[in-house]
VMD Tcl script that draws the C-alpha trace (Angstrom):
set ca {
  {-0.21 -2.01 10.03}
  {1.27 -5.47 10.51}
  {-1.68 -7.10 8.90}
  {-1.17 -4.86 5.92}
  {2.46 -5.74 5.69}
  {1.61 -9.44 5.97}
  {-0.81 -9.18 3.16}
  {1.48 -7.34 0.94}
  {4.43 -9.71 1.67}
  {2.17 -12.58 0.57}
  {1.33 -11.03 -2.85}
  {4.34 -8.92 -3.89}
  {7.92 -9.79 -4.63}
  {10.46 -8.50 -2.19}
  {11.63 -5.89 -4.52}
  {8.03 -4.68 -5.31}
  {7.39 -4.65 -1.54}
  {10.18 -2.24 -0.93}
  {8.44 0.50 -3.06}
  {5.16 0.87 -0.91}
  {7.39 0.74 2.34}
  {9.42 3.62 0.93}
  {6.28 5.51 0.09}
  {4.93 4.89 3.52}
  {8.00 6.51 5.09}
  {7.85 9.50 2.76}
  {4.07 10.03 3.61}
  {4.92 9.78 7.26}
  {7.36 12.67 6.78}
  {4.69 14.79 5.04}
  {1.64 14.47 7.18}
  {2.52 17.38 9.35}
  {3.13 19.54 6.36}
  {-0.30 18.64 4.91}
  {-2.10 18.43 8.22}
  {-3.61 15.06 7.46}
  {-4.31 12.17 9.76}
  {-1.15 10.08 10.29}
  {-2.59 6.55 10.43}
  {-4.87 7.08 7.34}
  {-2.10 8.59 5.23}
  {0.59 6.09 6.23}
  {-1.86 3.21 5.45}
  {-2.69 4.76 2.03}
  {0.99 5.13 1.28}
  {1.71 1.49 2.14}
  {-1.41 0.11 0.22}
  {-1.36 2.51 -2.79}
  {0.02 -0.33 -5.12}
  {-1.63 -3.43 -3.45}
  {-3.53 -4.34 -6.48}
  {-0.75 -3.90 -8.98}
  {0.03 -7.62 -9.49}
  {-3.58 -8.78 -9.64}
  {-4.73 -9.98 -13.06}
  {-7.63 -8.72 -15.04}
  {-9.64 -11.78 -14.49}
  {-9.62 -11.20 -10.72}
  {-10.99 -7.59 -11.18}
  {-13.70 -8.85 -13.61}
  {-14.84 -11.37 -11.07}
  {-14.73 -8.73 -8.28}
  {-16.75 -6.22 -10.25}
  {-19.52 -8.74 -11.15}
}
mol new
graphics top color blue
foreach p $ca { graphics top sphere $p radius 0.5 }
foreach p [lrange $ca 0 end-1] q [lrange $ca 1 end] { graphics top cylinder $p $q radius 0.2 }
display resetview
């Protein structure tokens, strides 16, 4: 998880980083209700907006 936080902290502003951290905490509270695997759910919650600030040129290079 620390690797993901480091990745996000290098790419997102502090205010934008607070959002996925909050989502991660909410997901952690919901895993028992929805009976999903905790690590995968928390990781998905943390990384759900990881590409938000990437520009269109990056995506076009990646797809090619």
